[in-house]
KEFI-921852 format. One record per residue (C-alpha): residue in three letters; x, y, z. Coordinates in steps of 0.5 Angstrom, whole numbers, plus 500, padded with zeros to 3 digits. Layout:
BEGIN
ALAXYZ ...
This chain:
BEGIN
UNK568555545 UNK561556543 UNK557549544 UNK554550537 UNK561551534 UNK563545537 UNK558541534 UNK558544527 UNK566542527 UNK564535530 UNK559534524 UNK564537519 UNK570533521 UNK566526523 UNK560526518 UNK564522513 UNK567517518 UNK560516521 UNK557515514 UNK562509513 UNK560506519 UNK553506518 UNK554503511 UNK558497513 UNK552496518 UNK546497513 UNK550495506 UNK545501503 UNK548508501 UNK541511502 UNK539507509 UNK546509511 UNK545516510 UNK538516513 UNK542513519 UNK547518520 UNK542524519 UNK538521525 UNK544520529 UNK547527528 UNK540530530 UNK540526536 UNK547528538 UNK545535536 UNK539535540 UNK543533546 UNK547539546 UNK545541552 UNK548535555 UNK555537551 UNK558539558 UNK557532561 UNK559528555 UNK567527555 UNK568524548 UNK563527543 UNK566522538 UNK564516542 UNK557519544 UNK556519536 UNK558512535 UNK554509540 UNK548513538 UNK549511531 UNK549504533 UNK543504538 UNK539508532 UNK541502527 UNK539497532 UNK532500534 UNK531501527 UNK532494525 UNK527492531 UNK521496528 UNK516492524 UNK516496518 UNK524495517 UNK522487516 UNK518489509 UNK522488503 UNK521493497 UNK520491490 UNK524493484 UNK517494480 UNK511497482 UNK504492481 UNK499493476 UNK495500476 UNK488498479 UNK483498473 UNK479505472 UNK473506476 UNK467507472 UNK463513473 UNK459513479 UNK453514475 UNK454507472 UNK455504478 UNK449507481 UNK445504475 UNK448497475 UNK446497483 UNK439499482 UNK438494476 UNK441489481 UNK436490486 UNK431490481 UNK432482480 UNK429477484 UNK434474490 UNK436468486 UNK437471479 UNK441476483 UNK445471487 UNK447467480 UNK449474476 UNK453476482 UNK457469482 UNK457468475 UNK459475472 UNK462479478 UNK465473482 UNK467470475 UNK465463477 UNK463457472 UNK456454472 UNK458448476 UNK461452482 UNK455457482 UNK450451482 UNK454448488 UNK454454492 UNK447455491 UNK445448491 UNK441448485 UNK442444478 UNK446447473 UNK440448468 UNK437452473 UNK443457474 UNK444457466 UNK436459466 UNK437464472 UNK443467468 UNK440468462 UNK433471465 UNK437475470 UNK442478464 UNK435480460 UNK432483466 UNK439487467 UNK439490460 UNK431492461 UNK433495467 UNK439499466 UNK438506462 UNK438506455 UNK443511455 UNK448507459 UNK453509453 UNK453516455 UNK454514462 UNK461510460 UNK463516456 UNK462512449 UNK468508451 UNK470502446 
């Protein structure tokens, strides 16, 4: 009999039994289906050795077990899927807006820039910013006010057009 015909009949006759075994191993229908398909691919690709295999059913069962064990050893199998997707990332402003803000920040004095970044980008309060920069809280407040005023002066007046007139 033709080796391709033997494999075709084997797959038709034993796929359900292999699936049952795979399901008991995995506990998940989709994973069991993937496991059976991977096993059958390996069995079919090994058809050139078909004449040396005494028991095709035992060979397929052993291949199923080896494939299952090898898959469990892989790092990605240790990851757990979550039922819900995380929140989508916030929409990025237009590149022109980012360029304008970075150019305006570059125009600030170094301490003002540090205070503005820590206060409004890193979202630190006055006390934490003062501690990080080693300056009094009153200096942080004055640098914040002066830095924001300088930013307003340095950012183009048509910033609303860059933002697309968003609310």
